[in-house]
C-alpha positions as CSV (number, residue, x, y, z in Angstrom):
1,M,-44.9,1.4,-41.4
2,Y,-42.6,-0.7,-39.2
3,E,-39.0,0.0,-38.2
4,N,-36.4,-2.7,-39.0
5,S,-35.0,-4.2,-35.8
6,G,-31.4,-3.4,-34.8
7,F,-28.6,-5.9,-34.3
8,W,-28.7,-6.4,-30.6
9,R,-32.4,-7.0,-30.2
10,R,-32.3,-9.6,-33.0
11,F,-29.1,-11.2,-31.8
12,I,-30.2,-11.6,-28.2
13,S,-33.6,-12.9,-29.2
14,N,-32.1,-15.5,-31.6
15,L,-29.5,-16.4,-29.0
16,L,-32.1,-17.0,-26.3
17,D,-34.2,-19.1,-28.7
18,F,-31.2,-21.2,-29.6
19,L,-30.1,-21.7,-25.9
20,T,-33.6,-22.6,-24.9
21,S,-34.1,-25.2,-27.6
22,L,-30.5,-26.5,-27.0
23,G,-31.2,-26.8,-23.2
24,V,-34.3,-28.9,-23.9
25,L,-32.4,-31.1,-26.3
26,V,-29.7,-31.7,-23.8
27,G,-32.4,-32.6,-21.2
28,V,-33.9,-35.0,-23.8
29,V,-30.6,-36.8,-24.3
30,Y,-29.9,-37.0,-20.6
31,F,-33.3,-38.4,-19.5
32,F,-34.0,-40.6,-22.5
33,L,-30.7,-42.3,-23.2
34,P,-30.1,-45.3,-20.9
35,K,-27.5,-45.1,-18.2
36,N,-25.9,-48.5,-19.0
37,K,-24.4,-49.6,-22.2
38,E,-26.3,-52.9,-22.3
39,D,-29.6,-51.2,-22.7
40,F,-28.3,-48.8,-25.3
41,Q,-26.8,-51.7,-27.3
42,N,-29.8,-54.1,-27.0
43,N,-32.6,-51.5,-27.5
44,P,-32.1,-49.3,-30.6
45,I,-35.3,-47.5,-29.6
46,Y,-33.3,-45.5,-27.1
47,F,-31.0,-44.2,-29.7
48,Y,-33.6,-43.5,-32.4
49,G,-36.2,-42.4,-29.9
50,T,-33.9,-39.7,-28.6
51,I,-33.3,-38.4,-32.1
52,L,-37.0,-38.4,-32.9
53,S,-37.8,-36.6,-29.7
54,A,-35.2,-34.0,-30.6
55,I,-36.8,-33.5,-34.1
56,I,-40.3,-33.3,-32.6
57,W,-39.0,-30.6,-30.1
58,V,-37.5,-28.5,-32.9
59,I,-40.7,-28.7,-34.9
60,L,-42.7,-27.8,-31.8
61,Y,-40.5,-24.8,-30.9
62,F,-39.8,-23.3,-34.3
63,F,-43.0,-24.2,-36.2
64,I,-45.9,-25.2,-33.9
65,I,-45.5,-22.5,-31.2
66,P,-45.1,-19.7,-33.8
67,Y,-48.3,-20.9,-35.4
68,F,-50.2,-19.8,-32.3
69,F,-48.0,-16.7,-31.7
70,E,-48.6,-15.0,-35.1
71,Q,-45.4,-16.6,-36.6
72,Q,-43.2,-15.4,-33.7
73,T,-40.9,-17.5,-31.6
74,I,-41.2,-17.1,-27.8
75,F,-38.4,-14.6,-27.5
76,Q,-39.4,-12.7,-30.6
77,R,-42.7,-12.1,-28.9
78,I,-40.9,-11.2,-25.6
79,F,-38.6,-8.7,-27.4
80,K,-41.5,-7.4,-29.5
81,L,-40.1,-8.5,-32.8
82,K,-42.0,-9.9,-35.8
83,V,-41.3,-10.9,-39.4
84,I,-43.2,-9.3,-42.3
85,Q,-42.9,-9.0,-46.0
86,K,-41.0,-6.2,-47.6
87,N,-44.3,-4.6,-48.7
88,H,-45.3,-4.4,-45.0
89,T,-47.9,-7.2,-45.3
90,K,-48.2,-10.3,-43.1
91,L,-45.6,-13.0,-43.6
92,S,-46.8,-15.9,-45.8
93,W,-46.3,-19.5,-44.7
94,K,-44.1,-20.2,-47.6
95,Q,-41.7,-17.4,-46.5
96,F,-42.0,-18.6,-42.9
97,I,-40.8,-22.1,-43.9
98,I,-38.0,-20.7,-46.1
99,R,-36.7,-18.6,-43.2
100,N,-36.9,-21.6,-40.8
101,L,-35.0,-23.9,-43.2
102,F,-32.0,-21.7,-42.4
103,A,-32.8,-21.6,-38.6
104,G,-34.4,-24.3,-36.5
105,G,-35.4,-26.3,-39.6
106,F,-31.8,-26.8,-40.5
107,W,-31.3,-28.8,-37.3
108,I,-34.1,-31.2,-38.4
109,I,-32.0,-31.9,-41.5
110,I,-29.0,-32.5,-39.3
111,F,-30.9,-34.9,-36.9
112,T,-32.3,-36.7,-40.0
113,F,-28.9,-37.3,-41.4
114,V,-27.8,-38.6,-38.0
115,M,-30.5,-41.2,-38.1
116,I,-29.7,-42.2,-41.7
117,L,-25.9,-42.3,-41.4
118,I,-25.4,-43.7,-37.9
119,Q,-26.7,-47.1,-36.6
120,I,-26.2,-48.9,-33.3
121,S,-23.7,-51.2,-35.0
122,D,-21.4,-48.2,-35.5
123,F,-20.7,-48.0,-31.8
124,N,-18.0,-49.9,-29.9
125,F,-19.2,-51.2,-26.6
126,E,-16.0,-53.1,-25.6
127,N,-14.6,-50.2,-23.6
128,N,-15.9,-50.3,-20.1
129,Q,-15.6,-46.6,-19.5
130,T,-17.0,-45.0,-22.7
131,V,-19.0,-45.7,-25.9
132,E,-17.0,-44.9,-29.0
133,F,-17.5,-45.1,-32.7
134,V,-16.1,-48.0,-34.6
135,S,-13.2,-46.9,-36.7
136,S,-14.4,-47.3,-40.3
137,F,-14.8,-45.3,-43.4
138,K,-18.6,-45.1,-42.8
139,T,-18.3,-43.7,-39.3
140,K,-15.6,-41.2,-40.3
141,F,-17.6,-40.0,-43.2
142,A,-20.7,-39.7,-41.0
143,Q,-18.9,-37.7,-38.4
144,S,-17.2,-35.4,-40.9
145,F,-20.4,-34.8,-42.9
146,I,-22.5,-34.0,-39.8
147,S,-19.7,-31.8,-38.3
148,A,-19.6,-29.9,-41.7
149,L,-23.3,-29.3,-41.6
150,I,-23.1,-28.0,-38.0
151,S,-20.1,-25.8,-38.9
152,Y,-22.0,-24.5,-42.0
153,W,-25.0,-23.5,-39.8
154,F,-22.8,-21.5,-37.3
155,L,-20.9,-19.9,-40.2
156,F,-24.2,-18.9,-41.9
157,Q,-25.4,-17.3,-38.6
158,F,-22.2,-15.4,-38.3
159,I,-22.5,-14.0,-41.8
160,N,-26.1,-13.0,-41.1
161,N,-25.1,-11.2,-37.9
162,V,-22.3,-9.3,-39.7
163,M,-24.7,-8.3,-42.5
164,I,-27.1,-6.8,-40.0
165,I,-24.3,-4.7,-38.6
166,V,-22.9,-3.4,-41.9
167,N,-26.2,-3.2,-43.9
168,K,-27.8,0.2,-43.7
169,K,-31.3,-1.4,-43.9
170,R,-30.3,-3.9,-41.2
171,L,-31.1,-6.9,-43.4
172,N,-29.3,-10.2,-43.6
173,L,-29.0,-13.0,-46.1
174,I,-32.1,-14.8,-44.9
175,D,-34.1,-11.6,-45.2
176,Y,-33.0,-11.2,-48.9
177,I,-33.6,-14.8,-49.8
178,S,-37.1,-14.9,-48.2
179,K,-38.0,-11.3,-49.2
180,T,-38.8,-10.5,-45.6
181,R,-37.6,-8.3,-42.8
182,V,-37.5,-8.4,-39.0
183,V,-39.2,-5.4,-37.5
184,I,-40.1,-3.9,-34.1
185,D,-43.7,-4.8,-33.4
186,K,-44.8,-1.2,-33.2
187,F,-46.7,0.4,-36.1
188,I,-45.6,3.9,-37.1
189,P,-48.3,5.7,-39.1
190,L,-47.2,7.5,-42.2
191,I,-48.1,11.1,-42.8
192,N,-49.6,11.7,-46.3
193,E,-48.2,14.9,-47.7
194,Q,-51.5,15.6,-49.4
195,E,-53.2,15.7,-46.0
196,I,-50.9,18.4,-44.8
197,K,-52.7,21.7,-45.1
198,L,-51.1,25.1,-44.7
199,I,-53.5,27.4,-42.9
200,P,-52.8,31.1,-43.3
201,Y,-52.1,32.8,-40.1
202,Y,-52.8,36.5,-39.6
203,S,-50.9,38.5,-37.0
204,E,-51.4,42.2,-36.4
205,L,-48.2,44.2,-36.3
206,P,-47.5,46.0,-33.1
207,T,-48.1,49.7,-33.0
208,F,-45.4,52.1,-32.3
209,E,-45.5,55.6,-30.9
210,Y,-42.8,58.2,-31.8
211,Y,-41.8,61.1,-29.7
212,K,-39.7,64.1,-30.6
213,N,-37.0,65.2,-28.3
214,I,-38.5,67.6,-25.9
215,E,-36.2,70.4,-24.7
216,R,-36.0,70.9,-21.0
């Protein structure tokens, strides 16, 4: 038997996983994107290569690393958390993928839409100070759609965290959808009532001595 994890342990673990992956993504953008607009405009590989690198990193962090860590992310392992099925058995890979579609996997979908909806021609390089989007229906739709996806992800995480707080079983929406639960990685053995034996205990009663009042 495993105890379901409480809110704070899950929240901090998820937050640190998110901040770690985000920090690496920011580093990828900073180091891989060219520092001058001419290279960015003339070499689409910088733009698409950066997005592909971000996708590869998300796959590595949320799918490949857990493969070697018994389906745990880095901070789940540090905080001694793991995901199991509701019947206490090991998480299946189908359930693992379903859970990650609402977590790190969702960002793969976002980056994929960025590659599909945005091209180099959608940027305006005439401004000497900054690179801006060309004002068109396509770019406005792309920005609104991608912003909506990102907002949806944060809203979904907020709902999940609230559910953990108010739910007596400490389960959120992802847990119900994937039929799993996040538990503390410490097994608690169950005591079988049939194994409990009542052994009779015999105790001798104390002896008492009675004395009559003796006249003086």
